[in-house]
C-alpha positions in Angstrom: 0.0 -0.1 -0.1 1.3 3.3 -1.1 2.5 5.6 2.0 0.3 8.7 2.4 2.5 11.6 2.0 2.9 13.3 5.2 2.6 17.1 6.1 5.6 19.0 6.8 9.2 18.9 6.7 12.0 21.4 4.9 14.1 20.4 1.7 17.4 22.0 1.4 18.8 21.9 -2.2 21.9 22.8 -3.5 22.1 25.4 -6.4 25.2 26.5 -8.3 24.9 30.1 -8.3 22.2 33.1 -7.6 19.3 33.2 -9.9 19.7 36.1 -12.1 16.2 36.9 -11.6 13.0 34.4 -10.1 10.5 35.0 -13.2 10.7 31.4 -15.4 9.5 33.4 -18.7 12.7 35.6 -19.4 15.3 32.9 -19.7 16.1 29.2 -19.4 18.4 29.6 -16.8 18.3 26.5 -14.6 18.2 28.3 -11.0 15.8 31.0 -12.5 13.4 28.1 -13.7 14.0 25.4 -10.7 12.9 28.2 -8.4 10.7 30.5 -10.4 8.1 27.3 -11.2 7.6 26.5 -7.6 6.2 30.0 -7.4 4.8 30.5 -10.8 3.0 27.8 -12.9 1.8 27.4 -16.6 -1.3 26.3 -17.8 -0.1 22.7 -18.1 2.7 20.6 -17.4 4.2 17.7 -19.6 4.6 14.0 -18.3 8.1 12.3 -18.6 6.4 10.6 -21.4 5.2 13.6 -23.5 1.9 13.7 -22.3 0.0 16.9 -21.7 -1.3 17.3 -18.2 -3.7 19.9 -16.7 -2.4 22.5 -14.3 -3.9 26.0 -14.3 -6.2 25.0 -17.5 -8.1 22.1 -16.3 -9.1 21.3 -19.6 -8.8 22.5 -23.3 -10.5 21.5 -26.8 -8.4 22.0 -30.1 -10.1 23.0 -33.5 -9.8 20.4 -36.0 -7.7 22.9 -38.2 -5.1 23.2 -35.1 -5.8 27.0 -35.1 -7.9 27.5 -31.9 -7.3 26.4 -28.5 -10.2 26.9 -25.7 -9.0 26.4 -22.2 -10.8 26.1 -19.3 -9.2 27.6 -16.2 -8.9 26.5 -12.7 -10.1 28.6 -9.7 -7.1 30.1 -7.9 -5.7 33.2 -6.3 -2.5 34.7 -7.0 0.0 35.2 -3.7 -1.5 38.6 -2.7 -5.3 37.4 -2.7 -6.4 38.3 -6.2 -8.1 36.2 -8.3 -6.3 34.6 -11.2 -8.3 35.0 -14.3 -8.1 34.8 -18.0 -6.9 38.2 -18.2 -3.6 37.3 -16.8 -3.1 34.3 -19.4 -3.9 36.7 -22.1 -1.1 39.3 -20.6 1.4 36.7 -20.1 1.4 35.0 -23.1 1.3 37.8 -25.5 3.4 40.5 -23.6 6.0 38.5 -21.3 6.2 34.9 -22.6 6.0 36.1 -26.7 8.3 38.9 -26.3 11.1 37.9 -23.8 10.9 33.9 -23.8 13.8 32.2 -25.5 12.2 29.0 -25.6 8.4 30.4 -26.0 9.5 32.2 -29.0 8.5 30.1 -31.7 4.8 29.8 -30.2 4.7 33.4 -29.3 5.2 34.6 -33.0 2.3 32.5 -34.0 -0.3 33.9 -31.7 -3.0 35.7 -33.5 -5.0 36.7 -30.8 -5.9 35.9 -27.3 -9.7 36.3 -26.4 -11.4 36.4 -22.6 -15.1 35.6 -23.1 -15.1 34.7 -19.2 -13.0 35.0 -16.3 -12.3 31.1 -16.3 -12.1 30.9 -20.3 -9.3 31.7 -22.8 -9.2 31.1 -26.5 -6.1 31.3 -28.4 -6.2 31.5 -31.9 -3.0 30.8 -34.0 -1.8 32.2 -37.4 -0.8 28.9 -38.3 -1.0 25.5 -36.8 1.9 24.8 -34.5 2.7 21.0 -33.5 4.1 21.5 -30.0 2.1 24.5 -28.9 0.2 22.8 -26.0 3.7 21.6 -24.9 5.2 25.1 -24.6 2.4 26.4 -22.5 4.3 24.6 -19.5 6.3 26.8 -17.0 9.7 25.2 -18.2 9.0 26.3 -21.5 8.5 30.2 -20.5 4.8 29.6 -20.5 4.2 30.5 -16.9 1.3 32.9 -16.1 2.2 36.5 -14.7 -0.3 38.3 -12.7 -1.2 41.2 -15.0 -2.8 43.4 -12.1 1.1 43.9 -11.0 2.9 43.5 -14.4 0.8 45.8 -16.9 2.4 48.7 -17.8 5.6 47.9 -16.3 8.8 46.6 -17.7 8.9 42.8 -16.7 12.8 42.7 -16.7 12.7 45.4 -13.9 9.6 44.4 -12.2 10.0 43.6 -8.6 7.5 40.4 -9.3 10.5 39.0 -11.7 13.1 39.3 -8.7 12.5 40.5 -5.2 8.9 40.3 -4.7 7.3 37.5 -7.1 3.3 36.7 -6.9 2.2 33.7 -8.1 -0.3 31.0 -8.2 2.2 28.5 -7.2 2.8 26.0 -4.1 5.7 28.1 -2.6 5.9 31.8 -2.0 9.3 33.9 -1.6 10.2 34.5 2.2 13.7 35.6 1.9 16.7 35.9 -0.6 20.1 36.4 0.4 22.2 37.1 -2.5 24.9 34.9 -3.0 23.8 32.4 0.1 20.4 31.2 0.0 16.9 31.5 -1.2 14.1 30.6 1.2 10.7 29.7 0.0 7.7 28.6 2.3 4.4 26.7 1.8 1.6 28.7 0.0 -1.1 28.3 2.9 -4.2 29.3 0.2 -2.5 27.2 -2.4 -5.3 26.2 -5.1 -4.8 22.3 -5.1 -6.5 21.1 -1.7 -4.0 19.7 0.7 -1.1 20.5 -1.2 2.3 21.5 -1.0 3.1 18.8 1.8 6.4 20.4 2.5 6.9 23.6 4.8 9.9 25.2 3.2 12.2 24.7 0.5 15.7 26.4 1.0 18.1 26.6 -2.2 21.5 26.9 -0.6 24.2 28.6 -3.4 27.4 26.1 -3.4 29.2 26.6 -6.3 31.6 24.0 -6.3 30.4 20.3 -7.8 32.6 18.5 -4.7 31.2 20.9 -1.9 27.5 20.2 -3.3 28.2 16.3 -3.3 29.9 16.6 0.1 26.8 18.7 1.6 24.2 15.9 0.2 26.5 12.8 1.9 26.6 14.9 4.8 22.8 15.3 5.2 23.0 19.2 4.6 21.0 19.1 1.4 18.4 16.7 0.1 18.4 17.6 -3.4 20.7 18.7 -6.3 19.2 19.0 -9.3 20.8 17.0 -12.1 22.2 20.0 -14.2 24.5 20.7 -11.1 25.6 16.7 -10.9 28.3 16.0 -12.8 28.4 12.4 -14.2 31.7 11.7 -12.5 29.6 11.8 -9.1 26.8 9.1 -10.1 28.9 6.1 -8.6 29.5 7.7 -5.4 25.6 8.9 -4.9 24.9 5.2 -6.1 27.1 3.4 -3.4 26.2 6.1 -0.3 23.5 4.8 2.0 20.2 6.8 2.1 21.0 8.5 -1.2 19.5 8.0 -4.8 20.0 8.9 -8.2 16.4 9.9 -10.0 15.8 10.8 -13.7 15.6 14.7 -13.3 12.5 14.6 -16.3 14.3 16.6 -18.3 14.1 16.2 -22.1 17.0 14.7 -24.0 19.7 17.6 -24.1 23.3 18.2 -25.5 26.6 19.9 -24.2 27.9 22.2 -26.8 30.6 24.3 -27.5 29.5 27.4 -29.1 32.0 29.2 -31.5 31.6 32.8 -31.8 31.1 33.0 -35.5 31.4 36.9 -35.6 35.1 36.7 -34.3 38.1 37.4 -36.9 39.2 33.8 -37.4 36.2 31.8 -36.4 33.9 33.4 -38.9 35.4 31.2 -41.5 33.7 27.7 -41.7 37.0 25.9 -42.3 38.5 27.3 -39.1 35.3 25.7 -37.2 35.6 22.4 -39.0 39.3 22.4 -38.1 38.7 22.9 -34.5 36.2 20.0 -34.4 38.9 17.7 -36.2 41.3 18.9 -33.5 39.1 17.9 -30.6 39.3 14.4 -29.4 35.8 13.8 -28.7 36.1 10.4 -27.6 38.4 11.2 -25.0 36.3 13.9 -23.6 33.2 11.5 -23.6 35.1 8.9 -21.8 37.3 11.4 -19.2 34.9 14.0 -18.7 31.4 12.3 -18.8 32.5 9.1 -18.1 30.5 7.3 -21.1 26.9 8.4 -19.5 24.4 9.8 -22.1 25.8 9.6 -25.8 28.6 11.1 -27.7 27.3 13.9 -29.8 27.4 13.0 -33.3 24.9 15.5 -35.3 23.7 19.2 -34.7 20.5 17.7 -33.0 20.2 15.6 -30.5 20.1 11.9 -31.6 17.5 10.8 -28.8 15.0 12.9 -30.7 14.8 10.0 -33.3 12.0 11.3 -35.5 13.8 14.5 -36.4 17.6 13.3 -36.1 19.2 12.8 -39.5 19.9 9.4 -40.0 23.2 9.9 -42.3 24.8 12.4 -40.5 27.6 11.3 -38.0 30.1 13.8 -36.9 32.7 10.5 -36.4 32.9 10.2 -40.0 32.5 13.8 -41.1 35.3 15.3 -38.6 37.1 12.5 -37.0 40.0 13.1 -34.8 42.7 14.2 -37.2 44.8 16.7 -36.1 46.9 16.8 -39.1 44.2 17.0 -41.5 43.0 20.2 -39.1 45.9 21.6 -39.5 45.9 21.3 -43.4 42.5 22.7 -43.3 43.6 26.0 -41.6 46.4 26.4 -44.0 43.9 26.3 -46.6 41.8 28.9 -44.8 44.9 31.2 -44.7 45.3 30.9 -41.2 49.2 30.6 -41.0 51.7 30.0 -38.0 53.9 32.3 -37.0 57.7 31.8 -36.1 56.7 29.9 -32.8 54.0 28.1 -34.2 50.9 29.9 -32.9 48.4 30.8 -35.6 45.8 32.8 -33.1 44.3 33.3 -29.6 41.4 31.9 -28.4 39.3 33.2 -25.2 37.3 30.3 -23.8 34.9 31.2 -21.2 33.0 29.0 -19.1 30.9 29.1 -15.9 32.2 28.5 -12.2 29.7 25.6 -11.2 29.8 24.0 -14.5 32.0 21.5 -13.6 32.2 19.4 -16.5 32.4 22.2 -18.9 35.5 23.2 -16.9 37.2 19.8 -17.5 36.3 19.7 -21.1 37.7 23.5 -21.7 40.9 22.2 -20.0 41.3 19.2 -22.3 40.2 21.0 -25.3 43.0 23.8 -24.5 45.7 21.1 -24.4 44.4 19.6 -27.9 44.3 22.9 -29.5 47.9 23.5 -29.1 48.4 20.9 -31.9 47.1 23.1 -34.5 48.5 26.4 -33.0 45.8 27.8 -31.2 46.2 28.9 -27.8 43.7 29.1 -25.3 43.2 31.4 -22.4 40.5 29.9 -20.3 38.1 32.4 -18.4 35.9 31.7 -15.4 32.6 33.7 -15.5 30.0 33.7 -12.3 26.5 31.9 -13.3 24.9 35.5 -12.6 26.8 37.1 -14.9 27.6 34.6 -17.6 24.0 35.4 -19.5 25.2 38.8 -20.1 28.4 38.3 -21.1 28.0 35.5 -23.5 24.4 36.0 -24.8 24.0 39.9 -24.8 27.4 41.2 -25.3 29.3 38.1 -27.2 32.2 39.0 -25.1 33.8 35.3 -25.7 35.3 33.2 -28.6 34.4 29.9 -27.0 32.1 28.7 -24.5 30.3 25.6 -23.3 26.6 25.4 -22.2 24.2 22.7 -22.1 20.8 23.0 -23.5 17.9 20.5 -23.0 15.7 20.0 -26.5 12.6 20.5 -24.4 11.2 17.6 -26.1 10.7 19.1 -29.6 13.1 20.8 -31.8 10.9 24.0 -32.4 11.3 24.7 -28.7 14.6 23.9 -27.5 16.9 23.3 -30.5 16.1 26.1 -33.2 16.9 28.5 -30.4 20.3 27.6 -30.7 20.7 28.4 -34.6 18.4 30.8 -35.6 19.1 34.4 -36.3 15.9 36.2 -34.2 17.6 34.1 -31.0 21.0 36.1 -31.1 21.1 38.4 -27.9 18.7 36.2 -26.1 19.9 34.6 -22.9 20.3 30.7 -23.7 19.5 31.3 -27.2 22.1 31.7 -30.0 25.1 32.1 -28.6 27.3 31.7 -31.5 25.8 34.6 -33.2 25.3 32.2 -36.2 22.8 33.7 -39.1 21.6 31.8 -42.2 18.3 33.1 -43.9 18.3 29.1 -45.3 18.6 27.8 -41.7 15.9 30.4 -40.4 13.4 29.4 -43.2 14.0 26.0 -42.8 13.4 25.8 -38.8 10.2 28.4 -39.7 8.7 25.6 -42.0 9.5 22.8 -39.5 7.5 24.5 -36.9 4.7 25.2 -38.8 3.1 22.1 -39.6 1.7 19.5 -37.4 2.8 16.4 -39.7 5.7 14.5 -38.0 7.1 13.3 -41.3 6.7 16.4 -43.0 8.4 18.1 -39.9 11.4 15.8 -40.0 12.2 16.3 -43.8 12.9 20.1 -42.8 14.9 19.2 -40.0 16.9 16.8 -41.7 17.6 19.7 -44.5 19.0 22.0 -41.9 21.3 19.6 -40.0 22.9 18.8 -43.6 23.7 22.8 -43.6 24.8 22.9 -39.9 26.9 20.0 -40.2 29.0 21.9 -42.7 28.9 25.2 -41.0 29.4 23.9 -37.4 28.7 27.0 -35.6 28.3 24.8 -32.7 30.2 21.4 -31.7 27.7 18.7 -30.1 30.1 17.3 -27.6 27.8 15.3 -25.4 24.3 14.0 -25.1 23.0 13.8 -21.8 19.6 13.1 -19.6 20.2 14.4 -16.4 20.0 12.7 -12.9 19.2 14.4 -9.8 21.2 13.3 -6.8 18.8 13.3 -3.8 18.1 12.1 -0.3 16.1 8.6 -0.3 13.8 9.9 1.9 12.4 12.8 -0.9 9.5 11.8 -3.0 7.1 12.8 -5.2 9.2 15.2 -7.5 9.5 13.2 -10.4 7.3 12.0 -13.5 7.0 15.5 -15.3 9.4 17.0 -17.7 11.6 20.2 -16.4 12.2 21.1 -12.8 10.1 18.7 -10.8 6.7 18.7 -9.4 7.1 20.3 -6.1 3.5 20.9 -5.3 3.7 17.1 -4.6 7.1 16.8 -3.1 7.4 15.0 0.3 9.7 13.8 2.9 9.3 10.1 4.2 9.8 9.5 7.7 
């Protein structure tokens, strides 16, 4: 017989850095969304097997042509006691998610209108059908609903409800935020799901080093480390420690990618980017950095999204590890060596809390000496990384892990399309190709999966030649947690914390 979830208890989680804000619609930053999606909620959530489940929308209907979505809303209140209504949905989707969300962008630009015939009913009309539209209405996809009465007429980027004073419908409320130290969330006593949440509080403790996070978990000081912050090298330790367990985090398949700033002098030449690929021993990285977990990155898309992955593209064949060929290609590109054997310098930036990125960057620095490329490694704090990389483009190389969000239109297009340049956790390489943009657009705007696959196959053929991004590793995150923690797993994204509970 299943145990009845007991009420009460405090869970302390470790996060690698402070959230830059707590509004999950403004970026895809892990800490932002992990905490933001406990405070704010979407109309739906997505199960681990990609089934769409009700949340703030209790039910919906879709017109036969896929253009009209009608939602019936639950009865809920905002944390300040004001009622949640259809006006909140209209404002959020059109004024926040569509304008600021890097993941929601593909859905947002297809919204033709949002009608609010009643406080508990919303009608969304699309300009063109879009296969993953329902999926995009979940919180991790920048589909969180914001309180219109607090946000309307303000800048969402600076409104306190995006940072220090969030007002959501979710199971937890922000109680305290000591920057650089911790964020404390407390139970929402008026939460709309009867009897939930079970926990009294959730602490998010900032611990930047992976080794320190693991030590805190083993000592019982924290009970949860999200999979993004758990390097594969820690898996065996967690498995062998009594009282701990690994849980599939629920993230859709993702990839660790090395972004090449295509606007920089030498890196603007695709032959140079191809040479960097051939000078990178990716098999070594897979074994030494990622301990042969997940899979080797072999194509522009994650191969785990099988219907969209190109069956005939394999980076192991296109760009085998071959420093001699890489050197010849650089000579062909006119990037010659000086008297000391150096071709050019390159600044490689990675986040302090991203342990495997640091290891990969160190290894790549060593590998690239063989082709005359001198690498300077720079560490960026998680709070400053998005501005430096995405807004300012102040780097030559960086490594970031991106989830696919279960569909190329949601999680992969943002890596490559021109309109995602300058958006946090969008197109870091600043790569711009009108043909690629058009193919992603076509792939997003049809609901027939076979037809969509043809467009995505064509775009991968271009990307495999242009190489704006080096796909290094395919991953599926594993959360490292106390064996006493239950109820979180089963949905895609950051966990169902409304269902979280601690066993005695």
